[in-house]
N, CA and C of each residue as an Amber inpcrd file, in Angstrom:
protein
   606
 -17.5830000-253.8660000  65.2520000 -18.5370000-252.8100000  64.8940000
 -18.2030000-252.2930000  63.4920000 -19.2440000-252.2190000  62.6590000
 -18.9980000-251.7910000  61.2820000 -18.6910000-250.2960000  61.2170000
 -18.0560000-249.9250000  60.1080000 -17.6700000-248.5230000  59.9010000
 -18.8980000-247.6300000  59.8140000 -19.9600000-248.0990000  59.1820000
 -21.1750000-247.3010000  59.0210000 -21.8000000-246.9940000  60.3800000
 -21.8680000-247.9860000  61.2570000 -22.4530000-247.7850000  62.5800000
 -21.6000000-246.8200000  63.4020000 -20.2700000-246.9500000  63.2620000
 -19.3660000-246.0770000  63.9870000 -19.5460000-244.6130000  63.5700000
 -19.6920000-244.3920000  62.2600000 -19.9170000-243.0160000  61.7530000
 -21.2270000-242.4530000  62.3010000 -22.2770000-243.3020000  62.3060000
 -23.5730000-242.8410000  62.8220000 -23.4810000-242.5320000  64.3150000
 -22.7430000-243.3590000  65.0560000 -22.6070000-243.1510000  66.4970000
 -21.8560000-241.8550000  66.7960000 -20.7620000-241.6420000  66.0640000
 -19.9920000-240.4000000  66.2640000 -20.8290000-239.1790000  65.8760000
 -21.5430000-239.2880000  64.7530000 -22.4010000-238.1830000  64.3230000
 -23.4770000-237.8790000  65.3380000 -24.0950000-238.9160000  65.8960000
 -25.1190000-238.7220000  66.9200000 -24.5640000-238.0680000  68.1550000
 -23.3340000-238.4790000  68.5490000 -22.7020000-237.8670000  69.7230000
 -22.4310000-236.3820000  69.4950000 -21.9540000-236.0540000  68.2870000
 -21.6670000-234.6430000  67.9740000 -22.9440000-233.7950000  68.0150000
 -24.0360000-234.3280000  67.4730000 -25.3130000-233.6020000  67.5100000
 -25.7660000-233.4060000  68.9450000 -25.6260000-234.4450000  69.7490000
 -26.0370000-234.3540000  71.1470000 -25.2180000-233.3500000  71.9200000
 -23.8830000-233.3740000  71.6960000 -23.0090000-232.4130000  72.3740000
 -23.3440000-230.9840000  71.9580000 -23.5770000-230.8010000  70.6600000
 -23.9420000-229.4620000  70.1550000 -25.2490000-228.9950000  70.7800000
 -26.2260000-229.8820000  70.8590000 -27.5300000-229.5520000  71.4440000
 -27.3830000-229.1560000  72.9060000 -26.6270000-229.9510000  73.6520000
 -26.4320000-229.6570000  75.0720000 -25.6240000-228.3800000  75.2810000
 -24.6390000-228.1410000  74.4120000 -23.8040000-226.9450000  74.5440000
 -24.5900000-225.6740000  74.2850000 -25.6530000-225.7710000  73.4930000
 -26.4470000-224.5790000  73.1750000 -27.3840000-224.2030000  74.3120000
 -27.5380000-225.0900000  75.2660000 -28.3920000-224.7970000  76.4220000
 -27.5440000-224.1650000  77.5200000 -28.0550000-223.1560000  78.1560000
 -27.3240000-222.4940000  79.2280000 -28.1910000-222.3780000  80.4630000
 -27.6050000-221.8480000  81.5310000 -28.3330000-221.6960000  82.7800000
 -29.2360000-220.4650000  82.7700000 -28.9050000-219.5040000  81.9190000
 -29.6790000-218.2630000  81.8640000 -30.9480000-218.4870000  81.0420000
 -32.1350000-218.4310000  81.6840000 -33.3810000-218.6870000  80.9290000
 -33.6870000-217.6030000  79.8950000 -33.0630000-216.4120000  80.0010000
 -33.3000000-215.3280000  79.0510000 -32.3660000-215.3740000  77.8530000
 -31.3910000-216.2760000  77.8760000 -30.4440000-216.3660000  76.7680000
 -31.0050000-217.2640000  75.6680000 -30.9600000-216.8110000  74.4280000
 -31.4520000-217.6600000  73.3350000 -30.4590000-218.7470000  72.9420000
 -29.2700000-218.7620000  73.5650000 -28.2630000-219.7430000  73.1880000
 -27.5350000-219.3030000  71.9360000 -26.9720000-220.2680000  71.2420000
 -26.2310000-219.9730000  70.0230000 -27.1980000-219.6850000  68.8830000
 -26.9150000-218.6330000  68.1230000 -27.7440000-218.2890000  66.9740000
 -27.0850000-218.8150000  65.7110000 -27.8650000-219.5190000  64.9130000
 -27.3230000-220.1060000  63.6960000 -26.9440000-219.0300000  62.6840000
 -27.8180000-218.0260000  62.5230000 -27.5610000-216.9480000  61.5530000
 -27.9560000-215.6290000  62.2030000 -27.0850000-215.0430000  63.0400000
 -27.4650000-213.8320000  63.7800000 -27.8500000-212.6600000  62.8920000
 -27.3000000-212.6030000  61.6580000 -27.6520000-211.4780000  60.7910000
 -29.1100000-211.5270000  60.3440000 -29.7640000-212.6620000  60.5050000
 -31.1870000-212.7520000  60.1650000 -32.0480000-212.1440000  61.2720000
 -31.5140000-212.1130000  62.5070000 -32.2710000-211.5860000  63.6380000
 -31.8750000-210.1460000  63.9460000 -30.5980000-209.8440000  63.8020000
 -30.0940000-208.5020000  64.0620000 -29.6130000-207.8930000  62.7460000
 -30.5670000-207.4380000  61.9620000 -30.2270000-206.8960000  60.6560000
 -29.4640000-205.5940000  60.7690000 -28.8820000-205.1670000  59.6550000
 -28.2190000-203.8670000  59.6150000 -29.2610000-202.8080000  59.9560000
 -28.8440000-201.8170000  60.7580000 -29.8240000-200.8840000  61.3190000
 -30.4540000-199.9440000  60.3170000 -31.2840000-200.4510000  59.4240000
 -31.9870000-199.5900000  58.4750000 -33.1970000-198.9300000  59.1210000
 -33.7420000-199.5640000  60.1800000 -34.8860000-198.9830000  60.8420000
 -34.4550000-197.7310000  61.6090000 -35.3460000-196.7250000  61.7280000
 -34.9630000-195.5030000  62.4350000 -34.5270000-195.7900000  63.8690000
 -33.4160000-195.1890000  64.2780000 -32.8860000-195.2670000  65.6370000
 -32.4090000-196.6590000  66.0430000 -32.4080000-197.6520000  65.1320000
 -31.9430000-198.9970000  65.4610000 -30.4230000-199.0260000  65.4290000
 -29.8140000-199.5440000  66.4920000 -28.3620000-199.5970000  66.5400000
 -27.9300000-200.8580000  67.2690000 -27.0600000-201.6390000  66.6320000
 -26.5450000-202.8840000  67.2280000 -25.1670000-202.6380000  67.8320000
 -24.3030000-201.9640000  67.0750000 -22.9400000-201.7300000  67.5170000
 -22.6340000-200.2330000  67.4850000 -21.5610000-199.8550000  68.1690000
 -21.1280000-198.4610000  68.1830000 -20.6460000-198.0510000  66.7980000
 -21.0600000-196.8600000  66.3700000 -20.6660000-196.3550000  65.0630000
 -19.2620000-195.7500000  65.1610000 -18.2620000-196.3550000  64.4990000
 -16.8850000-195.8490000  64.6360000 -16.6540000-194.5090000  63.9430000
 -17.5520000-194.0980000  63.0550000 -17.3670000-192.8570000  62.2990000
 -17.9230000-191.6360000  63.0340000 -18.7720000-191.8790000  64.0380000
 -19.4020000-190.7820000  64.7660000 -18.7380000-190.6380000  66.1300000
 -18.2390000-189.4500000  66.4950000 -17.5960000-189.2720000  67.8030000
 -18.5020000-189.6670000  68.9700000 -19.8230000-189.5210000  68.8110000
 -20.7560000-189.9120000  69.8660000 -21.0240000-191.4280000  69.8630000
 -20.5690000-192.1210000  68.7960000 -20.7830000-193.5610000  68.7090000
 -22.1710000-193.9550000  68.2510000 -23.0070000-192.9730000  67.9480000
 -24.3870000-193.2420000  67.5520000 -24.5330000-193.2010000  66.0360000
 -25.5310000-193.9310000  65.5360000 -25.8560000-193.8280000  64.1140000
 -26.5810000-192.5160000  63.8180000 -27.1800000-191.9280000  64.8530000
 -27.9210000-190.6760000  64.7030000 -26.9580000-189.5140000  64.8650000
 -26.7530000-188.7450000  63.8010000 -25.7940000-187.6300000  63.8250000
 -26.4930000-186.3480000  64.2450000 -25.7260000-185.4700000  64.8770000
 -26.2480000-184.1520000  65.2210000 -26.3890000-183.3090000  63.9550000
 -27.3880000-182.4280000  63.8900000 -27.5180000-181.5640000  62.7140000
 -26.2950000-180.6660000  62.5590000 -25.9910000-180.2900000  61.3370000
 -24.8460000-179.4070000  61.0980000 -25.1530000-178.0190000  61.6570000
 -24.1150000-177.2620000  61.9670000 -24.2870000-175.9100000  62.4890000
 -25.0850000-175.0610000  61.5000000 -26.0320000-174.3050000  62.0240000
 -26.8480000-173.4340000  61.1760000 -28.1110000-174.0900000  60.6580000
 -28.3360000-175.3760000  61.0020000 -29.5440000-176.0600000  60.5420000
 -30.7690000-175.4350000  61.1990000 -31.7970000-175.1690000  60.4020000
 -33.0440000-174.6140000  60.9110000 -34.1460000-175.6120000  60.6120000
 -34.8830000-176.0390000  61.6310000 -35.9760000-176.9820000  61.4150000
 -37.0320000-176.3360000  60.5490000 -37.5060000-177.0580000  59.5420000
 -38.5280000-176.5040000  58.6410000 -39.8100000-176.1830000  59.4060000
 -40.0840000-176.9530000  60.4610000 -41.2960000-176.7260000  61.2510000
 -41.2570000-175.3580000  61.9420000 -40.0640000-174.8700000  62.2660000
 -39.9180000-173.5850000  62.9330000 -39.4340000-172.5070000  61.9660000
 -39.9270000-172.5510000  60.7390000 -39.5050000-171.5960000  59.7170000
 -39.9440000-170.1810000  60.1130000 -38.9900000-169.2640000  60.1600000
 -39.2650000-167.8730000  60.5410000 -39.0350000-166.9680000  59.3490000
 -39.9250000-166.0290000  59.1530000 -39.7560000-165.0770000  58.0600000
 -40.2500000-163.7120000  58.5190000 -40.0030000-162.7090000  57.7230000
 -40.4470000-161.3600000  58.0750000 -41.0070000-160.6690000  56.8420000
 -41.9340000-159.7330000  57.0930000 -42.5890000-159.0090000  56.0090000
 -42.5070000-157.5160000  56.2650000 -42.5330000-156.7590000  55.1970000
 -42.5280000-155.3120000  55.3250000 -41.1210000-154.7390000  55.3540000
 -41.0630000-153.4320000  55.4320000 -39.7770000-152.7350000  55.4430000
 -39.8010000-151.6380000  56.4800000 -38.6080000-151.2670000  56.9320000
 -38.4890000-150.1560000  57.8850000 -39.2080000-150.4350000  59.1940000
 -40.0260000-149.4410000  59.6340000 -40.7360000-149.5490000  60.9180000
 -41.8850000-150.5500000  60.8690000 -42.2980000-150.9590000  59.6640000
 -43.4590000-151.8570000  59.5470000 -43.0720000-153.3260000  59.4090000
 -41.7900000-153.6550000  59.6850000 -41.3490000-155.0490000  59.5830000
 -42.0660000-155.8840000  60.6360000 -42.5950000-157.0180000  60.1990000
 -43.2800000-157.9470000  61.1130000 -42.6930000-159.3310000  60.9190000
 -42.3100000-159.9860000  62.0310000 -41.7550000-161.3330000  61.9600000
 -42.8510000-162.3480000  62.2310000 -42.7610000-163.4830000  61.5720000
 -43.7680000-164.5280000  61.7220000 -43.0660000-165.8750000  61.8320000
 -43.2940000-166.5910000  62.9430000 -42.7860000-167.9450000  63.1080000
 -43.8390000-168.8820000  62.5470000 -43.5770000-169.4210000  61.3580000
 -44.6000000-170.1800000  60.6380000 -44.6560000-171.6340000  61.1080000
 -45.3920000-171.8620000  62.1810000 -45.6000000-173.2180000  62.6740000
 -46.9790000-173.6750000  62.2060000 -47.0340000-174.8190000  61.5700000
 -48.2990000-175.3210000  61.0280000 -48.6340000-176.6370000  61.7150000
 -49.5820000-176.6040000  62.6360000 -49.8990000-177.7710000  63.4520000
 -51.2170000-178.4440000  63.0760000 -51.8900000-177.9860000  62.0590000
 -53.1720000-178.5960000  61.6950000 -52.9010000-179.9370000  61.0020000
 -53.4780000-181.0370000  61.5050000 -53.2120000-182.3700000  60.9190000
 -53.7130000-182.4840000  59.4830000 -53.1840000-183.4690000  58.7770000
 -53.5170000-183.6560000  57.3590000 -54.9990000-183.9320000  57.1410000
 -55.6490000-184.6000000  58.1050000 -57.0580000-184.9780000  57.9180000
 -58.0320000-183.9090000  58.4160000 -57.5310000-182.6830000  58.6580000
 -58.3890000-181.6190000  59.1970000 -58.4830000-180.4390000  58.2450000
 -58.7660000-180.7360000  56.9930000 -58.8140000-179.6730000  55.9820000
 -59.9520000-178.6860000  56.2460000 -61.0320000-179.1450000  56.8910000
 -62.1480000-178.2410000  57.2040000 -61.7120000-177.1550000  58.1790000
 -60.8870000-177.5410000  59.1500000 -60.3750000-176.5520000  60.1160000
 -59.4920000-175.5390000  59.3970000 -58.5850000-176.0580000  58.5440000
 -57.6900000-175.1690000  57.7990000 -58.4850000-174.1910000  56.9430000
 -59.5410000-174.6790000  56.3100000 -60.3540000-173.8270000  55.4330000
 -61.0000000-172.6820000  56.2010000 -61.3600000-172.9300000  57.4610000
 -62.0610000-171.9120000  58.2560000 -61.1250000-170.9290000  58.9460000
 -60.0040000-171.4290000  59.4750000 -59.2140000-170.5710000  60.3790000
 -57.9360000-169.9890000  59.7750000 -57.3840000-170.6030000  58.7400000
 -56.1080000-170.1190000  58.2150000 -56.2780000-168.8470000  57.3910000
 -55.4390000-167.8790000  57.6830000 -55.4050000-166.6400000  56.9120000
 -53.9830000-166.4170000  56.4230000 -53.8460000-165.9070000  55.2260000
 -52.5330000-165.6820000  54.6370000 -51.8110000-164.5710000  55.3970000
 -50.6700000-164.8850000  56.0350000 -49.9660000-163.8620000  56.8140000
 -49.1270000-162.9160000  55.9640000 -48.9510000-163.2320000  54.6860000
 -48.1170000-162.4000000  53.8220000 -48.9820000-161.3550000  53.1220000
 -48.6930000-160.0850000  53.3220000 -49.4780000-159.0380000  52.6510000
 -49.4100000-159.1990000  51.1280000 -50.5410000-158.9870000  50.4770000
 -50.6040000-159.1490000  49.0180000 -50.0870000-157.8810000  48.3460000
 -49.0050000-158.0430000  47.6080000 -48.4550000-156.9530000  46.8110000
 -48.1670000-157.4950000  45.4150000 -47.9190000-156.6040000  44.4800000
 -47.5970000-157.0510000  43.1180000 -46.3300000-157.9120000  43.1140000
 -45.3540000-157.5380000  43.9520000 -44.0970000-158.2960000  44.0120000
 -44.3370000-159.6970000  44.5620000 -45.1920000-159.8070000  45.5890000
 -45.4900000-161.1120000  46.1890000 -46.2250000-161.9980000  45.1880000
 -47.1900000-161.4260000  44.4880000 -47.9340000-162.2120000  43.4860000
 -46.9960000-162.6550000  42.3630000 -46.0550000-161.7910000  41.9710000
 -45.0830000-162.1510000  40.9310000 -44.1900000-163.3030000  41.4040000
 -43.7840000-163.2550000  42.6800000 -42.9950000-164.3630000  43.2170000
 -43.8250000-165.6390000  43.2610000 -45.0950000-165.4970000  43.6210000
 -45.9980000-166.6480000  43.6350000 -46.1460000-167.2630000  42.2550000
 -46.1600000-166.4120000  41.2240000 -46.2550000-166.9160000  39.8560000
 -45.0220000-167.7340000  39.4840000 -43.8400000-167.2270000  39.8400000
 -42.5990000-167.9600000  39.5540000 -42.6240000-169.3300000  40.2300000
 -43.0510000-169.3570000  41.4940000 -43.1070000-170.6230000  42.2350000
 -44.1640000-171.5480000  41.6560000 -45.3030000-170.9820000  41.2500000
 -46.3720000-171.7740000  40.6290000 -45.8640000-172.4260000  39.3480000
 -45.1690000-171.6510000  38.5350000 -44.6460000-172.1880000  37.2720000
 -43.5890000-173.2620000  37.5150000 -42.8980000-173.1690000  38.6400000
 -41.8570000-174.1440000  38.9570000 -42.4340000-175.4440000  39.5050000
 -43.4410000-175.3480000  40.3800000 -43.9210000-176.5310000  41.0970000
 -45.3160000-177.0140000  40.6720000 -46.1080000-176.1710000  40.0500000
 -47.5280000-176.4980000  39.8660000 -47.9830000-176.5510000  38.4030000
 -47.3570000-175.7490000  37.5490000 -47.8680000-175.5660000  36.1970000
 -47.8750000-176.8550000  35.3770000 -46.9430000-177.7780000  35.6230000
 -46.8820000-178.9990000  34.8230000 -48.1660000-179.8140000  34.9500000
 -48.8830000-179.6720000  36.0690000 -50.1780000-180.3520000  36.2050000
 -51.3460000-179.3830000  35.9760000 -51.2840000-178.2150000  36.6480000
 -52.4300000-177.3100000  36.6570000 -52.5170000-176.4000000  35.4400000
 -51.4480000-176.3040000  34.6480000 -51.4760000-175.4580000  33.4690000
 -51.1710000-174.0070000  33.8040000 -50.8060000-173.2370000  32.8020000
 -50.4080000-171.8440000  33.0130000 -51.5460000-170.9950000  33.5580000
 -52.7840000-171.2860000  33.1740000 -53.9280000-170.4860000  33.6180000
 -54.6920000-171.1480000  34.7620000 -54.2090000-172.3010000  35.2370000
 -54.8940000-173.0070000  36.3210000 -56.1000000-173.8000000  35.8640000
 -56.1750000-174.0860000  34.5690000 -57.3290000-174.8070000  34.0310000
 -57.1790000-176.3230000  34.1170000 -56.0770000-176.7940000  34.7060000
 -55.8630000-178.2330000  34.8260000 -55.4050000-178.8790000  33.5390000
 -54.8360000-178.0600000  32.6430000 -54.4670000-178.5560000  31.3160000
 -52.9620000-178.5670000  31.0890000 -52.1910000-178.7290000  32.1720000
 -50.7470000-178.8320000  32.0170000 -50.3710000-180.1160000  31.3060000
 -49.1190000-180.2410000  30.9210000 -48.6790000-181.4200000  30.1680000
 -48.9030000-182.7070000  30.9580000 -48.6040000-182.6670000  32.2580000
 -48.8460000-183.8440000  33.0930000 -50.3400000-184.0040000  33.3510000
 -51.0260000-182.8900000  33.5500000 -52.4580000-182.9360000  33.8230000
 -53.2650000-183.5880000  32.7150000 -52.7920000-183.4650000  31.4940000
 -53.5170000-184.0810000  30.3730000 -53.4710000-185.6020000  30.4390000
 -52.3660000-186.1280000  30.9700000 -52.2240000-187.5800000  31.0900000
 -52.6840000-188.0820000  32.4560000 -52.5860000-187.2100000  33.4510000
 -52.8920000-187.5750000  34.8400000 -54.2500000-186.9820000  35.1770000
 -55.3090000-187.6530000  34.8030000 -56.6610000-187.1000000  34.8830000
 -57.0720000-186.7580000  36.3120000 -57.9730000-185.7790000  36.4220000
 -58.5100000-185.3950000  37.7200000 -57.9360000-184.1090000  38.2720000
 -57.1390000-183.3740000  37.4710000 -56.5830000-182.1010000  37.9270000
 -57.6680000-181.0310000  37.8060000 -57.9770000-180.3200000  38.8900000
 -59.1050000-179.3830000  38.8440000 -58.8000000-178.1000000  38.0780000
 -59.8800000-177.4550000  37.6460000 -59.8200000-176.1480000  36.9880000
 -60.1360000-175.0910000  38.0450000 -59.1940000-174.1950000  38.3110000
 -59.3660000-173.2090000  39.3770000 -60.5420000-172.2670000  39.1410000
 -60.9060000-172.0490000  37.9010000 -61.9790000-171.0880000  37.6130000
 -63.3630000-171.7250000  37.6400000 -63.4280000-173.0450000  37.8640000
 -64.7450000-173.7000000  37.9230000 -65.4680000-173.2480000  39.1880000
 -66.7840000-173.3710000  39.1800000 -67.5800000-172.9040000  40.3260000
 -67.1540000-173.5720000  41.6300000 -66.7760000-174.8540000  41.5680000
 -66.4000000-175.5800000  42.7830000 -65.0530000-175.1300000  43.3240000
 -64.1810000-174.6410000  42.4430000 -62.8110000-174.3110000  42.8480000
 -62.5950000-172.8310000  43.1290000 -63.3150000-171.9470000  42.4430000
 -63.0020000-170.5270000  42.5710000 -63.4090000-169.9340000  43.9170000
 -64.1790000-170.6990000  44.6980000 -64.5740000-170.2030000  46.0230000
 -63.7450000-170.8110000  47.1520000 -62.7460000-171.6220000  46.8310000
 -61.9240000-172.2350000  47.8770000 -61.1620000-171.1640000  48.6550000
 -61.0870000-171.3210000  49.9590000 -60.4260000-170.3310000  50.8020000
 -58.9120000-170.4610000  50.7220000 -58.2350000-169.4250000  51.1920000
 -56.7700000-169.4380000  51.1920000 -56.2240000-170.5310000  52.1040000
 -56.9170000-170.7860000  53.2190000 -56.4870000-171.8450000  54.1240000
 -56.5990000-173.2150000  53.4890000 -57.6670000-173.4180000  52.7230000
 -57.8590000-174.6920000  52.0180000 -56.7280000-174.9200000  51.0090000
 -56.4070000-173.9060000  50.2510000 -55.3540000-174.0260000  49.2300000
 -54.0120000-174.3210000  49.8860000 -53.6860000-173.5980000  50.9750000
 -52.4200000-173.8190000  51.6680000 -52.3360000-175.2460000  52.2010000
 -53.4290000-175.7290000  52.7760000 -53.4620000-177.0750000  53.3530000
 -53.2460000-178.1370000  52.2690000 -53.8580000-177.9470000  51.1160000
 -53.7180000-178.9140000  50.0150000 -52.2860000-178.8910000  49.4640000
 -51.6900000-177.7190000  49.3520000 -50.2920000-177.6560000  48.8970000
 -49.4000000-178.4070000  49.8980000 -49.6850000-178.2450000  51.1750000
 -48.8640000-178.8480000  52.2220000 -48.9910000-180.3650000  52.2440000
 -50.2310000-180.8620000  52.2830000 -50.4760000-182.2900000  52.4910000
 -50.9450000-183.0520000  51.2540000 -51.3270000-182.3260000  50.2110000
 -51.8930000-183.0010000  49.0430000 -53.3640000-183.3300000  49.2560000
 -54.0170000-183.7550000  48.1750000 -55.4360000-184.1280000  48.2500000
 -55.7880000-184.9280000  47.0060000 -56.5050000-186.0240000  47.2090000
 -56.8770000-186.9080000  46.1030000 -55.6190000-187.3340000  45.3390000
 -55.5250000-187.0040000  44.0580000 -54.3830000-187.4410000  43.2550000
 -53.1760000-186.4990000  43.3600000 -53.3730000-185.3660000  44.0110000
 -52.2460000-184.4370000  44.1790000 -51.3970000-184.8780000  45.3630000
 -50.1010000-184.9490000  45.1460000 -49.1710000-185.3500000  46.1900000
 -48.7850000-184.1460000  47.0540000 -48.3550000-184.3680000  48.3020000
 -47.9590000-183.2510000  49.1650000 -46.6990000-182.5580000  48.6690000
 -46.6520000-181.2480000  48.8740000 -45.4880000-180.4580000  48.4650000
 -44.8460000-179.7260000  49.6510000 -45.2280000-180.1150000  50.8750000
 -44.7020000-179.4560000  52.0610000 -43.2000000-179.5970000  52.2130000
 -42.6360000-180.6900000  51.6940000 -41.1930000-180.9000000  51.8310000
 -40.4000000-180.1520000  50.7680000 -41.0400000-179.7710000  49.6650000
 -40.3320000-179.0680000  48.5950000 -40.4780000-177.5490000  48.6870000
 -41.5930000-177.0970000  49.2470000 -41.9040000-175.6630000  49.2480000
 -42.0820000-175.2000000  50.6910000 -41.2800000-174.2370000  51.1260000
 -41.3920000-173.8010000  52.5220000 -42.6830000-173.0010000  52.7360000
 -43.0890000-172.7720000  53.9960000 -44.3780000-172.1140000  54.2610000
 -44.5400000-170.7570000  53.6020000 -43.4900000-169.9390000  53.6120000
 -43.5880000-168.6150000  52.9810000 -43.8780000-168.7480000  51.4890000
 -43.1880000-169.6770000  50.8350000 -43.4040000-169.8750000  49.3940000
 -44.8050000-170.3980000  49.1220000 -45.3070000-171.2720000  50.0070000
 -46.6660000-171.8030000  49.8260000 -47.6870000-170.6820000  49.8830000
 -47.5110000-169.7440000  50.8320000 -48.4680000-168.6460000  50.9330000
 -48.3970000-167.7280000  49.7110000 -47.2190000-167.5660000  49.1440000
 -47.0970000-166.7580000  47.9270000 -47.7900000-167.4500000  46.7580000
 -47.6610000-168.7680000  46.6890000 -48.3820000-169.5230000  45.6560000
 -49.8800000-169.3600000  45.8480000 -50.3410000-169.3400000  47.1090000
 -51.7720000-169.1470000  47.3950000 -52.2540000-167.8340000  46.8080000
 -51.4800000-166.7700000  46.9820000 -51.8620000-165.4660000  46.4140000
 -52.0340000-165.5890000  44.8990000 -51.1100000-166.2800000  44.2490000
 -51.1910000-166.3780000  42.7930000 -52.3510000-167.2800000  42.3600000
 -52.5820000-168.3670000  43.0930000 -53.7150000-169.2530000  42.7610000
 -55.0280000-168.4940000  42.8910000 -55.1450000-167.6340000  43.9190000
 -56.3690000-166.8490000  44.0610000 -56.5510000-165.8720000  42.9150000
 -55.4520000-165.4110000  42.3700000 -55.5400000-164.5630000  41.1780000
 -56.0750000-165.3720000  40.0040000 -55.5890000-166.6120000  39.8620000
 -56.0690000-167.4760000  38.7810000 -57.5300000-167.8630000  38.9750000
 -57.9640000-167.9920000  40.2280000 -59.3610000-168.3190000  40.5020000
 -60.3040000-167.2630000  39.9340000 -59.8070000-166.0350000  39.9250000
 -60.6340000-164.9320000  39.3960000 -60.5310000-164.8280000  37.8850000
 -59.7080000-165.6920000  37.2830000 -59.5530000-165.6670000  35.8250000
 -58.7100000-164.5340000  35.3400000 -57.8510000-163.9980000  36.2250000
 -57.0140000-162.8560000  35.8190000 -55.5520000-163.2170000  35.8230000
């Protein structure tokens, strides 16, 4: 028998043995995996876990929140002073695609005072002015390059309700991106007070 035939015979036997060894009695077993990391990737997907996490006492990739963590959805604030203090649990459950509902039913829970409007102005200048401009005319530095920023004093904009403005700050609209993750509910309502001031051109 030639050397070439012998090599082919041994190679064929090895392939056959490997093939048979990969088969098992358990019909649910996939057998040997050639590249398991292609099927069981590192757990980047939410809640995906292959092995116990040695760094977490619970063994999970999902860590418990640190002490004192407050869910943004359950943001609580209070208004007024002395006997007139009122607490408000600011839960916002209106979906992003329901701006008509927000426009009709939402009312600003924060009483309008000069101090609140001044705080709203500071927040507006921090988060909004780069697009909307100092007077709300849509002429901010970014707004000049990023076309489509509305003018608050235009006929279409100056009649927008407080609920509509709050909803747009939260979820965004058209080319405006959502700001719900950067600005908490109390701050959004203060910005609403200031935007309504700009709507009047004052």
